[in-house]
C-alpha positions as CSV (number, residue, x, y, z in Angstrom):
1,M,96.1,157.9,149.3
2,K,95.9,154.8,147.2
3,V,96.5,151.2,148.2
4,I,98.9,149.1,146.1
5,A,98.8,145.3,146.7
6,I,101.8,143.3,145.4
7,D,101.4,139.7,144.4
8,W,104.7,138.4,146.0
9,S,104.4,134.9,144.7
10,N,103.8,136.2,141.2
11,F,107.2,137.9,141.2
12,L,108.9,135.0,143.0
13,F,108.1,132.5,140.3
14,M,108.8,134.9,137.4
15,S,112.2,135.8,138.7
16,A,113.0,132.2,139.8
17,F,112.7,131.0,136.2
18,A,114.4,134.1,134.8
19,S,117.4,133.3,137.1
20,L,118.2,130.3,134.9
21,H,119.3,132.7,132.3
22,L,120.7,135.6,134.4
23,S,123.8,136.0,136.6
24,T,121.9,138.1,139.2
25,P,120.1,136.6,142.2
26,A,116.4,135.9,141.7
27,T,115.7,138.3,144.7
28,Y,117.5,141.1,142.8
29,T,115.4,140.4,139.7
30,A,112.2,140.3,141.7
31,M,112.9,143.6,143.4
32,S,114.0,145.2,140.1
33,M,110.7,144.1,138.5
34,I,108.6,145.3,141.5
35,L,110.3,148.7,141.6
36,G,110.0,149.1,137.8
37,N,106.2,148.4,138.0
38,L,105.7,150.7,140.9
39,K,107.5,153.4,139.0
40,R,105.0,152.9,136.2
41,I,102.1,153.0,138.6
42,G,103.5,156.1,140.4
43,V,103.9,156.0,144.2
44,D,103.4,158.9,146.7
45,K,104.7,159.1,150.2
46,D,101.3,158.5,151.8
47,D,100.4,155.5,149.6
48,L,99.9,152.2,151.4
49,I,102.0,149.4,149.9
50,L,101.0,145.8,150.9
51,V,103.1,142.8,150.0
52,C,100.7,139.8,149.8
53,C,102.2,136.3,150.3
54,D,101.2,132.6,150.0
55,Y,102.1,130.9,153.3
56,L,102.3,127.3,154.4
57,G,99.8,125.8,152.0
58,S,96.2,126.6,151.2
59,W,92.9,126.2,153.0
60,R,91.4,125.2,149.7
61,K,93.0,121.8,149.9
62,E,90.6,121.0,152.7
63,Y,87.8,121.1,150.1
64,E,89.7,119.7,147.1
65,V,92.9,117.6,147.5
66,K,93.6,118.1,143.8
67,Y,93.8,121.9,144.1
68,K,97.3,122.8,142.8
69,G,98.1,119.1,143.4
70,D,100.5,119.0,140.5
71,R,102.7,121.8,141.8
72,A,105.1,119.7,143.9
73,E,105.8,117.3,141.0
74,K,106.4,120.2,138.6
75,R,108.8,121.9,141.0
76,A,110.6,118.6,141.6
77,K,111.2,118.3,137.8
78,S,112.1,121.9,137.4
79,P,115.7,123.0,136.9
80,V,115.0,125.7,139.5
81,D,116.2,124.9,143.0
82,F,113.0,126.0,144.8
83,D,114.1,125.1,148.3
84,R,116.9,127.7,147.9
85,I,114.6,130.2,146.2
86,F,112.0,130.1,149.0
87,K,114.7,130.7,151.6
88,E,116.2,133.6,149.6
89,F,112.8,135.2,149.2
90,N,112.0,134.8,152.9
91,W,115.2,136.6,153.6
92,M,114.1,139.4,151.2
93,L,110.8,139.7,152.9
94,E,112.7,140.3,156.1
95,Q,114.7,143.0,154.4
96,I,111.5,144.7,153.1
97,E,110.0,144.6,156.6
98,E,113.1,146.1,158.2
99,G,114.0,148.6,155.4
100,T,110.8,150.0,154.1
101,N,107.4,151.3,155.2
102,W,105.7,148.5,153.2
103,H,103.7,145.9,155.1
104,I,104.1,142.2,154.7
105,L,100.8,140.2,154.7
106,K,100.9,136.5,155.4
107,A,99.1,133.9,157.5
108,Q,99.0,130.2,157.7
109,H,97.1,128.5,154.8
110,L,96.2,131.9,153.2
111,E,97.2,132.8,149.6
112,A,98.1,136.1,148.1
113,D,94.7,136.0,146.2
114,D,92.9,135.9,149.5
115,W,94.7,139.0,150.8
116,M,94.3,140.9,147.6
117,A,90.5,140.2,147.4
118,G,90.1,141.0,151.1
119,I,92.0,144.3,150.6
120,C,89.5,145.3,147.9
121,R,86.6,144.8,150.4
122,Y,88.3,146.5,153.3
123,Y,89.5,149.7,151.6
124,K,86.2,150.6,149.9
125,D,86.9,154.3,149.8
126,R,90.4,154.3,148.3
127,E,91.8,153.7,144.9
128,I,93.2,150.1,144.9
129,I,95.8,148.8,142.4
130,L,96.5,145.1,142.3
131,L,100.0,144.4,140.9
132,T,99.6,140.9,139.5
133,S,99.3,138.9,136.3
134,D,96.9,136.4,137.9
135,S,93.7,136.4,136.0
136,D,91.8,135.1,139.1
137,L,92.0,138.6,140.5
138,E,90.0,140.0,137.6
139,Q,87.0,139.1,139.7
140,C,87.9,142.1,141.8
141,W,86.8,144.4,139.0
142,E,83.4,143.9,140.6
143,Y,84.6,146.6,143.0
144,K,84.6,149.9,141.1
145,N,87.6,151.3,143.0
146,V,89.9,148.5,141.8
147,K,92.5,148.6,139.0
148,I,94.8,145.8,137.9
149,F,98.4,146.5,136.7
150,S,100.0,143.5,135.0
151,P,103.7,143.1,135.4
152,H,103.8,140.6,132.5
153,R,106.8,141.5,130.3
154,K,104.5,141.8,127.2
155,M,102.1,144.1,129.0
156,K,103.5,146.2,131.9
157,R,100.4,148.3,131.9
158,Y,96.9,148.3,133.4
159,K,94.4,145.7,132.3
160,I,91.3,147.3,130.9
161,R,88.0,146.3,132.5
162,P,85.7,145.2,129.7
163,T,82.6,147.3,129.2
164,N,80.5,144.1,129.3
165,F,82.3,142.8,132.4
166,N,80.3,140.2,134.3
167,V,82.0,138.6,137.3
168,Y,79.6,135.7,137.4
169,N,80.6,134.6,133.9
170,I,84.2,134.6,135.1
171,I,83.4,132.5,138.2
172,A,81.2,130.1,136.2
173,K,84.1,129.4,133.8
174,K,86.5,128.8,136.6
175,I,84.0,126.4,138.4
176,Y,83.8,124.1,135.4
177,K,87.5,124.3,134.5
178,E,90.5,126.0,136.1
179,T,93.6,124.4,134.5
180,A,96.1,126.7,136.3
181,D,95.0,125.3,139.6
182,N,94.6,121.6,138.4
183,L,90.8,121.8,138.7
184,T,90.0,120.0,135.5
185,H,88.0,117.0,136.6
186,P,84.2,117.2,135.8
187,V,81.7,118.8,138.2
188,L,79.1,116.1,138.4
189,S,77.0,116.9,141.4
190,Q,75.7,119.8,143.5
191,E,78.3,119.0,146.1
192,D,81.1,119.2,143.5
193,Y,79.7,122.5,142.4
194,D,79.5,124.0,145.9
195,K,83.1,122.9,146.6
196,R,84.4,124.4,143.4
197,M,82.5,127.6,144.0
198,K,84.1,127.9,147.5
199,I,87.5,127.4,146.0
200,V,87.4,129.8,143.0
201,N,85.1,132.6,144.3
202,L,87.2,135.5,145.6
203,L,84.2,137.6,146.3
204,E,83.1,135.5,149.2
205,L,85.8,133.8,151.3
206,P,85.2,131.6,154.3
207,D,84.4,133.7,157.4
208,W,87.5,132.6,159.3
209,V,89.7,133.7,156.3
210,E,87.9,137.0,156.0
211,N,88.3,137.6,159.7
212,I,92.0,137.0,159.7
213,I,92.4,139.5,156.8
214,K,90.2,142.1,158.4
215,G,92.0,141.7,161.7
216,R,95.4,142.2,160.1
217,L,94.4,145.2,158.0
218,S,92.7,146.9,160.9
219,N,96.0,146.8,162.9
220,I,98.1,148.4,160.1
221,K,99.6,151.6,161.4
222,P,102.1,153.9,159.6
223,K,105.5,152.5,160.2
224,T,107.9,154.9,162.0
225,E,110.9,152.7,162.5
226,Y,112.6,151.3,159.4
227,T,116.1,151.7,157.9
228,N,114.9,153.1,154.6
229,R,117.3,150.9,152.8
230,L,117.1,147.7,150.6
231,P,119.8,145.2,149.7
232,Y,121.8,145.6,146.5
233,N,123.2,149.0,145.7
234,T,121.3,149.5,142.5
235,I,118.0,148.3,144.0
236,N,118.5,150.7,147.0
237,V,119.1,153.6,144.7
238,R,116.0,152.8,142.7
239,Y,114.0,152.5,145.9
240,Q,115.2,155.9,147.1
241,E,114.1,157.5,143.8
242,L,110.7,155.7,143.7
243,Y,108.8,158.5,145.4
244,N,110.3,161.4,143.6
245,D,110.7,160.3,139.9
246,K,107.4,160.4,138.1
247,S,108.8,160.4,134.6
248,K,107.7,156.8,133.8
249,V,104.1,157.0,135.3
250,L,101.5,155.3,133.1
251,T,97.9,156.1,134.1
252,Y,94.9,153.9,133.5
253,E,93.6,156.6,131.1
254,D,96.9,156.6,129.2
255,T,96.6,152.8,128.8
256,L,93.0,153.1,127.6
257,K,93.9,155.8,125.0
258,K,96.9,153.8,123.8
259,L,94.7,150.7,123.2
260,E,92.0,152.9,121.5
261,R,94.7,154.2,119.1
262,K,95.9,150.7,118.4
263,K,92.4,149.5,117.7
264,K,91.9,152.4,115.2
265,R,95.1,151.6,113.4
266,Y,94.0,148.0,113.2
267,D,90.5,148.8,111.9
268,K,92.0,151.2,109.4
269,K,94.4,148.6,108.1
270,K,91.7,146.0,108.0
271,K,89.5,148.3,106.0
272,K,92.2,148.8,103.4
273,T,92.6,145.1,102.9
274,I,88.8,144.6,102.2
């Protein structure tokens, strides 16, 4: 039995911006993308699917007020109506909770990253697949049972763990500059360094955060009461087929072989031009 952790916020924002060019609701687009990626991963009846959410801000702002401090301004200038989007996605989470055997993970001031990193530590003896395009989660390659499947439209495949992977190099780069989270100001003192380490390091979360995550995961039991239905007819049909249709499954090994073939073609072409 494998554990699949879904980065809910990742799909929320991708589908919110896609909705500017589509006639379908953003929630439909998000569920379509999620189901499409799960079909590529391959889901069995006994797999544990966990939907990881950001909820009511982040504990990291207690250490650095500039953390994601530009997000509100960007959303205010965005053509996307995020107030409406957030309400619609909260409704969809309720539908997932009532209609599927998936589990929703959220707690005040915790982010999806926290849940996904905590899941990697809690389920040490299971294969874990993180469904996210967030590069911060690459730190979780430190755990040998973890794979990352990217839903990015140009990838839709597993990310390959580099042979020279060094998690501390990743963390060090994020300490000194993390543009995506608005952490671009200089680290000038040991205090600055320690704060930035606490913010970016997913391998060691504050004890109270880790305790919330462990407490929630330890209480997860197989769901026996759910409707086995999702909104939107097409989405519901695809959900019903998810556990039976394995025609689109792409394994980590398949991805590795495909990239190796691509590299050989590139090397061969490069050799001809020399």
